[in-house]
BALOBA-1460 file (C-alpha; in Angstrom, 3 decimals):
// residues 150
<rec num="1" residu="m" x="126.718" y="134.187" z="110.847"/>
<rec num="2" residu="t" x="123.641" y="131.853" z="111.361"/>
<rec num="3" residu="v" x="122.449" y="130.147" z="108.353"/>
<rec num="4" residu="p" x="120.111" y="127.094" z="108.400"/>
<rec num="5" residu="v" x="121.550" y="123.545" z="108.422"/>
<rec num="6" residu="w" x="119.931" y="122.784" z="105.093"/>
<rec num="7" residu="l" x="121.555" y="125.597" z="103.361"/>
<rec num="8" residu="r" x="124.991" y="124.593" z="104.601"/>
<rec num="9" residu="g" x="124.261" y="121.263" z="103.385"/>
<rec num="10" residu="l" x="123.080" y="122.381" z="99.974"/>
<rec num="11" residu="n" x="126.230" y="124.450" z="99.550"/>
<rec num="12" residu="l" x="128.611" y="121.499" z="100.830"/>
<rec num="13" residu="a" x="126.609" y="119.336" z="98.316"/>
<rec num="14" residu="l" x="127.779" y="121.477" z="95.461"/>
<rec num="15" residu="l" x="131.380" y="120.782" z="96.310"/>
<rec num="16" residu="i" x="130.496" y="117.154" z="95.158"/>
<rec num="17" residu="l" x="128.053" y="117.906" z="92.487"/>
<rec num="18" residu="f" x="130.105" y="120.503" z="90.695"/>
<rec num="19" residu="p" x="132.998" y="118.127" z="89.857"/>
<rec num="20" residu="l" x="130.608" y="115.553" z="88.836"/>
<rec num="21" residu="s" x="129.014" y="117.845" z="86.408"/>
<rec num="22" residu="w" x="132.334" y="118.769" z="84.853"/>
<rec num="23" residu="f" x="132.702" y="114.933" z="83.774"/>
<rec num="24" residu="a" x="129.202" y="114.282" z="82.957"/>
<rec num="25" residu="p" x="128.107" y="114.551" z="79.183"/>
<rec num="26" residu="l" x="126.771" y="118.040" z="78.363"/>
<rec num="27" residu="l" x="126.269" y="117.413" z="74.775"/>
<rec num="28" residu="r" x="126.144" y="114.592" z="72.019"/>
<rec num="29" residu="a" x="127.504" y="115.732" z="68.918"/>
<rec num="30" residu="g" x="128.104" y="114.240" z="65.461"/>
<rec num="31" residu="l" x="129.330" y="115.352" z="62.172"/>
<rec num="32" residu="l" x="126.665" y="113.663" z="59.917"/>
<rec num="33" residu="p" x="123.324" y="112.161" z="61.002"/>
<rec num="34" residu="l" x="124.366" y="108.526" z="59.823"/>
<rec num="35" residu="f" x="127.418" y="108.319" z="62.372"/>
<rec num="36" residu="g" x="127.089" y="107.852" z="66.133"/>
<rec num="37" residu="l" x="127.273" y="110.779" z="68.572"/>
<rec num="38" residu="s" x="130.247" y="111.493" z="70.881"/>
<rec num="39" residu="d" x="129.645" y="112.692" z="74.380"/>
<rec num="40" residu="i" x="131.138" y="116.069" z="75.144"/>
<rec num="41" residu="s" x="131.743" y="117.061" z="78.809"/>
<rec num="42" residu="v" x="133.306" y="120.265" z="80.259"/>
<rec num="43" residu="v" x="136.529" y="118.283" z="80.700"/>
<rec num="44" residu="s" x="136.744" y="116.613" z="77.502"/>
<rec num="45" residu="g" x="135.808" y="119.994" z="75.725"/>
<rec num="46" residu="l" x="138.711" y="121.558" z="77.643"/>
<rec num="47" residu="q" x="141.107" y="118.984" z="76.671"/>
<rec num="48" residu="s" x="140.316" y="119.450" z="72.951"/>
<rec num="49" residu="l" x="140.261" y="123.283" z="73.465"/>
<rec num="50" residu="w" x="143.681" y="123.682" z="75.046"/>
<rec num="51" residu="p" x="145.907" y="122.684" z="71.864"/>
<rec num="52" residu="s" x="143.838" y="124.745" z="69.469"/>
<rec num="53" residu="d" x="142.991" y="127.863" z="71.522"/>
<rec num="54" residu="p" x="144.581" y="128.066" z="74.913"/>
<rec num="55" residu="l" x="143.241" y="131.641" z="75.715"/>
<rec num="56" residu="l" x="139.650" y="130.414" z="75.383"/>
<rec num="57" residu="a" x="140.411" y="127.261" z="77.248"/>
<rec num="58" residu="l" x="141.947" y="129.428" z="80.006"/>
<rec num="59" residu="l" x="138.641" y="131.579" z="80.018"/>
<rec num="60" residu="v" x="136.397" y="128.511" z="80.025"/>
<rec num="61" residu="t" x="138.468" y="126.880" z="82.829"/>
<rec num="62" residu="a" x="138.210" y="130.092" z="84.890"/>
<rec num="63" residu="l" x="134.451" y="130.197" z="84.188"/>
<rec num="64" residu="a" x="133.435" y="126.730" z="84.427"/>
<rec num="65" residu="l" x="135.862" y="125.319" z="87.128"/>
<rec num="66" residu="f" x="137.495" y="127.919" z="89.240"/>
<rec num="67" residu="a" x="134.776" y="130.395" z="89.608"/>
<rec num="68" residu="p" x="131.936" y="128.162" z="91.052"/>
<rec num="69" residu="m" x="134.394" y="126.179" z="93.266"/>
<rec num="70" residu="l" x="135.947" y="129.455" z="94.822"/>
<rec num="71" residu="k" x="132.418" y="130.684" z="95.462"/>
<rec num="72" residu="t" x="131.314" y="127.446" z="97.081"/>
<rec num="73" residu="i" x="134.418" y="127.027" z="99.233"/>
<rec num="74" residu="g" x="134.059" y="130.864" z="100.187"/>
<rec num="75" residu="l" x="130.464" y="130.385" z="101.153"/>
<rec num="76" residu="a" x="131.383" y="127.281" z="103.177"/>
<rec num="77" residu="l" x="133.974" y="129.303" z="104.969"/>
<rec num="78" residu="m" x="131.453" y="132.074" z="105.598"/>
<rec num="79" residu="h" x="128.801" y="129.604" z="106.748"/>
<rec num="80" residu="h" x="131.220" y="128.362" z="109.546"/>
<rec num="81" residu="d" x="132.265" y="131.952" z="110.412"/>
<rec num="82" residu="l" x="135.892" y="131.543" z="108.812"/>
<rec num="83" residu="l" x="135.464" y="134.285" z="106.298"/>
<rec num="84" residu="s" x="134.015" y="137.773" z="106.594"/>
<rec num="85" residu="p" x="130.340" y="138.353" z="105.298"/>
<rec num="86" residu="r" x="131.869" y="141.437" z="103.655"/>
<rec num="87" residu="l" x="133.129" y="139.344" z="100.994"/>
<rec num="88" residu="l" x="129.711" y="138.030" z="99.868"/>
<rec num="89" residu="p" x="129.144" y="140.367" z="97.040"/>
<rec num="90" residu="a" x="132.302" y="139.324" z="95.425"/>
<rec num="91" residu="l" x="131.520" y="135.654" z="95.908"/>
<rec num="92" residu="a" x="128.001" y="136.189" z="94.419"/>
<rec num="93" residu="w" x="129.581" y="137.977" z="91.322"/>
<rec num="94" residu="a" x="132.149" y="135.007" z="91.008"/>
<rec num="95" residu="g" x="129.364" y="132.446" z="90.834"/>
<rec num="96" residu="k" x="127.355" y="134.119" z="88.105"/>
<rec num="97" residu="l" x="130.342" y="134.109" z="85.955"/>
<rec num="98" residu="a" x="129.690" y="130.345" z="85.639"/>
<rec num="99" residu="m" x="126.365" y="131.026" z="83.939"/>
<rec num="100" residu="a" x="128.259" y="132.480" z="81.061"/>
<rec num="101" residu="d" x="129.421" y="128.869" z="80.365"/>
<rec num="102" residu="v" x="125.861" y="127.723" z="79.951"/>
<rec num="103" residu="f" x="125.215" y="130.458" z="77.607"/>
<rec num="104" residu="l" x="128.363" y="129.655" z="75.657"/>
<rec num="105" residu="i" x="127.240" y="126.054" z="75.236"/>
<rec num="106" residu="a" x="123.535" y="127.024" z="74.332"/>
<rec num="107" residu="l" x="125.229" y="129.414" z="71.607"/>
<rec num="108" residu="y" x="127.160" y="126.476" z="70.234"/>
<rec num="109" residu="v" x="124.035" y="124.205" z="70.017"/>
<rec num="110" residu="v" x="122.206" y="126.959" z="68.193"/>
<rec num="111" residu="i" x="125.002" y="127.669" z="65.564"/>
<rec num="112" residu="i" x="125.454" y="124.044" z="64.992"/>
<rec num="113" residu="k" x="121.971" y="123.212" z="64.533"/>
<rec num="114" residu="g" x="121.267" y="126.369" z="62.418"/>
<rec num="115" residu="a" x="124.354" y="125.594" z="60.288"/>
<rec num="116" residu="g" x="122.985" y="122.038" z="59.426"/>
<rec num="117" residu="i" x="126.573" y="120.824" z="59.752"/>
<rec num="118" residu="g" x="125.979" y="118.072" z="62.171"/>
<rec num="119" residu="r" x="123.729" y="116.816" z="64.838"/>
<rec num="120" residu="v" x="123.626" y="117.913" z="68.551"/>
<rec num="121" residu="e" x="121.692" y="116.872" z="71.467"/>
<rec num="122" residu="t" x="121.938" y="118.175" z="75.039"/>
<rec num="123" residu="a" x="122.688" y="115.624" z="77.715"/>
<rec num="124" residu="w" x="121.857" y="115.332" z="81.285"/>
<rec num="125" residu="g" x="125.141" y="116.945" z="82.342"/>
<rec num="126" residu="l" x="124.014" y="120.029" z="80.923"/>
<rec num="127" residu="w" x="121.049" y="120.139" z="83.335"/>
<rec num="128" residu="l" x="123.293" y="118.989" z="86.165"/>
<rec num="129" residu="f" x="125.737" y="121.831" z="85.536"/>
<rec num="130" residu="t" x="123.045" y="124.434" z="85.093"/>
<rec num="131" residu="g" x="121.171" y="123.156" z="88.191"/>
<rec num="132" residu="c" x="124.567" y="123.311" z="90.123"/>
<rec num="133" residu="i" x="125.045" y="127.053" z="89.035"/>
<rec num="134" residu="l" x="121.355" y="128.064" z="89.922"/>
<rec num="135" residu="a" x="121.700" y="126.419" z="93.219"/>
<rec num="136" residu="s" x="124.797" y="128.314" z="93.991"/>
<rec num="137" residu="i" x="123.209" y="131.580" z="92.946"/>
<rec num="138" residu="m" x="120.325" y="130.707" z="95.348"/>
<rec num="139" residu="v" x="122.748" y="129.836" z="98.222"/>
<rec num="140" residu="s" x="124.481" y="133.069" z="97.929"/>
<rec num="141" residu="g" x="121.205" y="135.059" z="97.712"/>
<rec num="142" residu="l" x="119.894" y="133.296" z="100.793"/>
<rec num="143" residu="t" x="123.214" y="133.719" z="102.574"/>
<rec num="144" residu="q" x="123.027" y="137.401" z="101.882"/>
<rec num="145" residu="r" x="119.380" y="137.512" z="103.384"/>
<rec num="146" residu="f" x="120.685" y="135.921" z="106.591"/>
<rec num="147" residu="a" x="123.770" y="138.024" z="106.782"/>
<rec num="148" residu="s" x="121.648" y="141.327" z="106.495"/>
<rec num="149" residu="k" x="119.506" y="140.070" z="109.425"/>
<rec num="150" residu="h" x="122.456" y="139.896" z="111.722"/>
């Protein structure tokens, strides 16, 4: 399959940007407005989730870590003719699963703010993670267009 160099480059950049987004602060949260806010990342959230709810932690791990990386690696292999383009629909579907994490985080923010229990602010890592997911969806869509031309 022939895809433009910039598309290959963008996909390969996601191999670095996704792990960076997992350690970047997604949210800053605190119990009371008087106290400082703690940074929460995907990784720190998973660390605190595993002891209390391993099933949910496993689901979030699959959605936030494994699905986007499997998709990105699969697209890289496809771009270099090492994986069949017939797997593109499955890869596109796997990448969209990561978007569920963004919705889950947004839901937590709305619930906490609505309950008035504490204070929550979004941080730059949420935008990085969301941007990576959207870029990944765009890469798979453009890859599909180039695959259908050949």
